[in-house]
N, C-alpha and C positions, 0 to 999 in steps of 0.2 A: 447526447451524452455518449462518449466513446466507451468501448468495453475494455478499459485498461484499469488495472489496480493502481490507486494513487500512491501506495507505499512501495510495492515491489516492481511495478512496471510490467507485470504479467498481462499479456493481451491475448487476442484470439490467434489460433493456429489453424492452418488449412491442411486438409488431408482428403482422403477418399473413403466413400462407402464402397465396399467390395462385395459384390453379389456372389452367389454360389457358382454362377457361370463366369466369374472373374470379370464382370463388367464394373468399371470404375466411374463413379460420379463424385463430383466435388462436394465437399461439406466443410463446415467450420466447427472447430472445437473451441467453445467459449469458456472463459474462466468463471468460477462460481463467485460472482460479485454480490456483495451485500452492502447496504447502507448501514453503517454502525456509528455510534458515538463513543469515541475513545477519550478517557480522562487523562489530561496532562497534569502531572504533579507540580511541575514548575509554574505553569500558568494558573492552576487551581480552577480549571473549567473543562467542560467537555468540548470535543471537536468532532464535527460530523464529517466522515470520509467514506468514500466508496472503495471498499477493500475486498480482495479475494480472501476466501476462508484460509487458504494456505498462508497468506500474508498475516492474517489475524493470529494464527497459531504461532507464527514466527515472532510477532510482537510480544505475545504472552511469554514465549520461551526466553526472550532476551531480558524481559523484566519491565515491560511497559513502553508506552509511546515515546517518552522522552529518551530512554536508552536506545530505542530503535532508530530514532531520527539522528541522534548524535553519531551512531556507528555506521549508518548507511550513507553511501556517496550521493551527492546531489543529482547526478545524471539520471539515476533510476526514479527519482521522486517527481511527482507532478508539481505544477507551479504552486498550488495551494499548500502542499506538503513542504516545499522549499521555504515558503514564507513562514510557515509554522516552525520550521527548524531554526530559522534566523531569530524568530521571536523567543523561542525557548533558550537559545544560546545567549541572547541578550539578557534575559531574566536570570540565568544561572551566573553570569559574570557580575550582575548587580548584587546578587545575594552573596557571592564569594567576596566581593569588596567590602560589603557592609559588616 
């Protein structure tokens, strides 16, 4: 499992630990990823995703998973999230036509 947020694309960053003697050793800064179940209003079910806590706050700020996916470009999203975005868009067009 890669350490990348499925919604924001946030991944690991590389930097240095710097000692008092200014010795530098490589280290990784990992995002705070959590397995969460987000509710999709359009689909009427929960979806399990691996999301950074920063991404989860963003989803809540925008107004839910459906709004986040419709406003976010597909390049940032994981394959699972892109499929979910297409499924939600299809459901929303079906309800708009009915």
